[in-house]
N, C-alpha and C positions, 0 to 999 in steps of 0.2 A: 339239844335232844329238848323234848317237849318231857315235863313232869308231870305223872299221872295226878290227876285230883282226888286227896282224902276222903270226896264228899259224892257224889253226880249221881245228883236224881233226876226221876222220868218224872214226865208233867203231859199232860197231855196237853195237846195244840191249844184245843178248842175255850180250852179253861183259864189256860193262861193266861190269854189276849183277851176274854170278860172279864177277870181277877187278877190278873198285872203285878197293882200294887202289895195288894196282900202277899201273894205269893213272893214280889220281890221282898216283904217285910221279912216274909216265915226263912223265904231259902238265905239271905245274909244271915237270922241267928240263928241257923243251921249251922253254919260255918259252910256248908256247901260253894262248890270251886267249881260244879261243871253241871249241866242240864243236856239231861234231851228232853226233845221235845215230841210226841208220840203225835202224829195225829190221828185217827181214826184209820184203821182199817177199812176200807168203802169200796169196792164193786162197780158202782156206778158212775160213771165218771163226769159228772154234771159233781155230785156228790166229792167226787174224791179231787178237781177242781180249786172248789170252794176249801176241802180238809191245805188242797196245797199253798192255796191263796193268801194264806195268812202266817205262813211260818218267814219269810221276810221283814213281816213285821216285829213277834216274837223274837227272832235273831238279834232286829235290831236292839232291844227295849232290856234282853237278857245279856248282850252288847256290853253298849250302854254302862250296865251296871256291874261291868267290873268282872261276869260271868261269862269261863265256856263253853259252847254250846256245839249241840250233834242234833242231829235227828233218828230217831229211832224209826225207821218203817216194818209195820212190821210184813213176816214174807207170807207164801204161803204153809200148808204144813200142820195144818189146827182138824187133817182128814176131808177138808169139805167136798165136792167133787165138783167143783165152781167150773172147772174147763168140761169137764164132761157137759153140758146144759145145752149145749151150742149158741149162748150169749153171741151178739153181738162183739161187747169186747172182749170174749174168749178164744176170738179166733187166732188174736198170735203165740197165746200161750204154749211154750211147748213143755207136753210131759213129757216127766219122767217115774222112770220107772227100777228098782234093784232087782 
């Protein structure tokens, strides 16, 4: 059975990759055991690809430093009618109504 970490810290993945040495120092000093990498919520496919392309490198750095790692993906749910705008990248979004 996996141990639940006593301290898990969310970090924006683009900031981590730019300042990984400093973040690692602070994470170790804080006693963190787990890091949630959080890519920006991005609706432009090209920008989204850039966000996701850095994740493997971030994960490798953190795992090599002894941290557990997860990726925190933001979902829809902030009241934005993005699927209503008929943008090409929203054509496969399923609208849910309760």
